[in-house]
C-alpha positions in Angstrom: 29.5 -11.8 -29.5 28.2 -8.8 -28.0 24.3 -8.2 -27.3 22.5 -6.0 -30.0 21.7 -2.6 -28.2 18.0 -3.2 -29.3 17.5 -5.9 -26.8 18.1 -5.9 -23.1 20.3 -8.8 -21.8 19.8 -10.8 -18.9 22.0 -9.6 -15.9 23.3 -11.8 -13.2 24.4 -9.6 -10.8 27.7 -10.2 -8.5 27.9 -7.6 -5.8 31.6 -7.1 -4.7 31.2 -3.8 -2.3 33.8 -1.5 -2.4 36.2 -4.1 -3.1 39.3 -2.5 -5.5 38.2 0.9 -4.2 41.9 3.1 -3.6 39.7 5.1 -1.1 35.9 6.2 -0.8 34.5 9.0 -2.4 32.1 11.4 -0.2 29.1 10.2 -1.6 29.5 6.9 -1.7 28.4 3.8 0.5 28.3 0.8 -1.5 26.8 -1.2 1.5 23.9 0.3 1.8 23.4 0.7 -2.1 24.0 -3.0 -2.5 22.5 -4.2 0.8 25.6 -6.4 1.0 28.5 -6.1 3.1 32.1 -5.1 1.8 33.6 -8.6 1.1 34.7 -10.4 -2.2 32.4 -13.7 -2.4 33.9 -17.0 -2.1 33.2 -19.9 -5.3 30.6 -21.3 -3.5 28.6 -17.9 -3.1 29.4 -17.2 -6.4 27.6 -20.5 -7.6 24.9 -19.5 -5.5 24.2 -16.1 -6.7 24.8 -17.2 -10.0 22.5 -20.2 -9.9 19.5 -18.8 -8.3 19.5 -15.3 -10.8 19.9 -17.9 -13.7 16.6 -19.9 -11.9 14.7 -16.4 -12.7 15.3 -16.3 -16.4 12.1 -17.2 -18.1 13.9 -17.7 -21.6 17.1 -20.0 -21.7 18.1 -18.7 -24.8 18.2 -15.0 -23.6 21.3 -13.2 -24.0 22.7 -13.3 -20.3 26.1 -11.6 -18.7 27.6 -12.5 -15.4 28.3 -8.7 -14.0 30.7 -8.0 -11.3 29.1 -4.7 -9.9 29.5 -2.3 -6.8 33.4 -2.2 -6.4 36.1 -1.4 -8.7 37.0 -4.4 -10.2 40.0 -3.7 -11.9 41.3 -2.2 -9.0 41.5 -5.6 -7.3 44.6 -7.8 -7.1 45.4 -9.8 -10.5 44.8 -12.9 -8.8 41.6 -11.9 -7.8 40.8 -10.5 -11.0 41.6 -13.5 -12.8 39.7 -16.0 -10.5 36.4 -14.3 -10.6 36.8 -14.1 -14.7 37.6 -17.8 -14.6 34.9 -18.5 -12.2 32.1 -16.5 -14.4 33.8 -18.0 -17.6 33.1 -21.5 -16.8 29.3 -20.8 -17.5 30.3 -19.4 -20.3 32.2 -22.6 -21.5 29.1 -24.6 -20.4 26.8 -22.0 -22.7 24.8 -20.9 -19.6 25.8 -17.4 -20.2 27.1 -15.5 -22.8 29.7 -13.0 -21.4 30.9 -11.4 -18.4 30.7 -7.6 -17.8 32.2 -5.4 -14.9 32.4 -1.5 -13.7 35.5 0.0 -12.8 37.1 3.3 -12.3 38.7 5.1 -15.3 42.0 5.3 -13.8 42.3 1.4 -13.7 42.2 1.2 -17.6 45.7 0.5 -18.9 47.1 -1.8 -21.8 48.7 -4.3 -18.7 45.0 -4.7 -17.3 43.3 -4.8 -20.8 45.6 -7.7 -21.8 44.9 -9.5 -18.9 41.2 -9.6 -20.0 41.9 -10.9 -23.7 41.7 -14.7 -22.1 38.5 -14.5 -20.6 35.2 -14.1 -22.5 34.4 -10.4 -21.2 32.1 -8.3 -23.5 30.9 -5.2 -21.4 33.2 -2.6 -19.5 31.2 0.6 -17.5 33.3 3.2 -16.5 32.3 4.6 -13.6 32.8 8.3 -14.7 30.5 10.2 -12.6 31.8 13.8 -13.9 33.4 15.0 -16.5 34.4 18.5 -14.3 37.5 18.1 -12.6 36.7 20.7 -10.2 33.5 18.2 -9.2 35.7 15.2 -8.8 38.1 17.0 -6.7 35.3 18.1 -4.6 34.1 14.9 -4.3 37.3 13.0 -3.6 37.1 10.9 -6.9 40.6 10.4 -7.2 40.5 10.9 -11.2 40.2 13.2 -13.9 38.1 13.9 -17.0 41.4 13.0 -19.0 41.6 9.6 -17.3 38.0 8.9 -18.4 38.9 10.1 -22.2 42.1 7.8 -22.0 40.0 5.0 -20.8 37.2 5.1 -23.6 39.8 5.8 -26.2 41.6 2.4 -24.9 38.4 0.1 -24.6 36.9 1.4 -28.0 39.9 0.0 -29.5 38.8 -3.9 -27.7 35.6 -6.0 -28.9 34.0 -4.6 -25.7 30.5 -2.6 -25.2 31.5 0.3 -23.6 28.8 1.7 -21.1 29.5 5.1 -19.1 28.1 5.8 -15.1 27.3 9.8 -14.4 25.9 11.3 -11.5 23.7 14.2 -11.0 23.7 16.8 -8.2 27.3 16.2 -7.1 28.8 18.7 -4.5 30.3 21.8 -6.7 27.9 20.7 -9.7 25.6 22.9 -11.2 22.7 22.0 -14.3 24.9 23.8 -16.5 28.2 21.3 -15.4 26.1 18.1 -15.2 24.9 19.1 -19.2 28.6 19.4 -20.0 29.2 16.4 -18.5 26.8 14.9 -20.3 28.1 16.5 -23.6 31.5 15.1 -23.2 30.0 11.8 -22.1 28.6 11.8 -25.6 31.9 12.5 -26.7 33.4 9.4 -25.4 30.8 7.6 -27.8 29.9 4.8 -25.2 27.3 2.3 -26.0 24.9 2.9 -23.0 24.8 5.3 -20.1 23.6 4.9 -16.6 22.1 8.3 -15.3 22.4 8.6 -11.2 21.2 11.3 -9.2 23.5 11.7 -6.0 21.7 10.9 -3.1 22.7 11.3 0.9 23.4 8.2 2.5 23.9 7.1 6.0 27.5 6.9 6.7 28.8 8.7 4.1 30.9 12.0 4.1 28.2 13.5 2.2 25.6 12.9 5.0 27.8 14.9 7.5 28.2 17.6 5.1 24.4 17.7 4.8 23.9 17.7 8.5 26.6 20.7 8.6 24.6 22.3 5.7 27.3 22.4 3.7 25.5 20.3 0.9 21.8 20.4 -0.5 20.9 17.6 -2.7 18.5 18.0 -6.1 14.9 18.1 -5.4 13.0 15.3 -6.7 11.6 17.2 -9.8 14.7 18.9 -10.3 16.5 15.7 -10.4 13.5 14.3 -13.1 13.9 17.2 -15.1 17.8 17.3 -15.6 17.8 13.6 -16.2 15.1 14.0 -18.8 17.3 16.6 -20.3 20.1 14.0 -20.6 18.0 11.3 -21.8 16.8 13.2 -24.8 20.9 14.3 -25.5 22.2 10.6 -25.4 19.0 8.6 -27.3 19.4 11.6 -30.0 23.3 10.6 -30.2 21.8 6.6 -30.4 23.5 6.2 -27.0 20.9 4.1 -25.0 19.9 5.0 -21.4 20.1 1.9 -19.6 19.1 3.1 -16.2 17.8 6.6 -14.5 18.0 6.0 -10.8 19.6 3.5 -7.9 17.9 0.1 -7.9 15.6 0.0 -5.3 16.5 -1.5 -1.9 14.6 -2.1 1.6 16.8 -0.1 3.2 16.1 3.0 1.0 12.8 2.3 0.4 12.0 2.2 4.3 14.4 5.3 4.7 16.7 3.4 6.9 19.8 4.0 4.4 18.6 7.3 3.2 19.3 10.7 5.0 18.1 12.9 1.9 17.8 13.2 -1.4 15.7 12.3 -5.3 15.2 8.7 -4.6 12.2 7.1 -6.0 11.9 3.8 -6.8 10.7 4.3 -10.2 12.8 7.5 -10.7 13.1 6.5 -14.5 9.4 6.0 -14.9 9.0 9.3 -13.9 11.7 10.7 -16.4 10.2 8.7 -18.9 6.7 10.5 -17.9 8.3 13.6 -17.9 9.4 13.2 -21.6 6.5 12.1 -22.6 4.4 15.1 -21.4 7.6 17.7 -23.6 6.7 15.4 -26.4 2.6 15.7 -26.0 2.8 19.3 -26.0 5.2 19.9 -28.8 2.9 17.5 -30.7 -0.3 19.3 -29.6 1.0 22.6 -30.4 2.1 21.5 -33.9 -1.1 20.6 -34.4 -2.6 24.2 -33.8 -5.0 21.9 -31.9 -8.4 24.1 -31.1 -10.7 21.2 -30.3 -12.2 19.9 -27.0 -11.4 16.2 -26.9 -7.9 14.6 -27.9 -7.4 11.4 -29.1 -3.7 9.4 -28.3 -2.9 6.2 -29.9 -0.4 4.4 -28.2 1.2 0.8 -27.6 -0.5 -0.1 -24.6 3.1 -0.7 -22.7 3.4 3.0 -23.0 0.2 3.9 -20.8 1.5 4.2 -17.4 4.5 6.5 -19.0 2.0 8.8 -20.8 -0.6 9.1 -18.5 1.8 10.0 -15.6 2.1 8.8 -12.2 -1.3 9.5 -10.7 -2.4 10.8 -14.3 -0.6 13.6 -13.9 0.4 14.2 -17.3 -3.5 13.5 -18.4 -4.7 16.4 -16.0 -1.7 18.7 -16.8 -2.6 18.8 -20.3 -6.5 19.1 -19.6 -5.7 21.8 -17.9 -3.2 23.7 -20.1 -5.3 23.2 -23.2 -8.8 23.3 -21.6 -9.5 19.9 -22.8 -13.0 18.2 -21.8 -11.7 14.3 -22.7 -8.6 12.8 -23.8 -9.4 9.3 -25.3 -6.3 6.4 -24.9 -6.8 4.2 -27.7 -3.7 1.0 -27.6 -2.5 -0.2 -30.7 0.0 -3.2 -30.6 1.3 -2.1 -34.1 2.8 1.1 -32.7 6.4 1.5 -31.4 7.5 2.5 -28.1 8.8 5.7 -29.3 5.7 7.3 -31.3 2.6 7.8 -30.4 -0.4 9.6 -32.8 -2.3 12.6 -31.8 -5.5 12.8 -33.5 -4.0 10.8 -36.2 -0.6 12.3 -36.5 2.8 11.5 -35.4 4.0 12.5 -32.0 7.6 11.6 -31.7 9.1 10.8 -28.4 12.5 13.2 -29.2 
């Protein structure tokens, strides 16, 4: 049984950097983004990784998936695919985890490979769509087309697996308009969830060389946050959950050792949520025809940091724009994470 979208599964990540990839896209260096060398782990290494991450799980009853990330899973040889799935399946059989998930390229989804999966407890498949613009896909040497993504999604929607889609912002040749068009096209694939990644210029990538030759300029952080905010709203309004925005923080990225340029922030998703709440607060205040000097915001305590914004930016912005003397933040455990009250009136997130 696959997990409810209302509950976030516990993920046991097993990284297979570049494994199964027929070539490298110009933006890619999985060795840097995963902080692991390019190789498929041995059985002993798999056990060590799985055991270590299971030890971090506070609730043994939480829905859990072993996840193969960082490569093109179905691009591996058939023997390797079966070996990795069989090893993870042992943990499912013992009741220690609930299922297996992996990420793969759209052009590796076909009936033969899907048939291969049937004997294993696979629960989730993520497609590295990246863009639905064929010109952009060709520019970054992705090696597949938008039609490949449509075909793969159509095949996967006939299976019991949850479908995920990954998209990137700010790729070479991309624009705000084409990124929004990609978002709309991914929405049309009807995935269960989406990940949104801003393009970063990583050391050792072709994109780093292009950047040095002034052939590519990445999005600024503010631009990436604003675009991700719009896409987040697009997906959420269609009941498509956005499970991640921005790359997972690593020491190499945080210290700048692996990063040349680009809109990296260790809490990129929080920045997007804060920007979304600022938009919602503005709309809510305008709808109130607010003319007072003090504003009361009642919210779930877990929302405080997002609503306030980084370094209290949202509160400062609202104070300035609406000439407020005081903003009262009142926490209320009974409120959901997608709604707050402005002077007692509902202010929906989207």
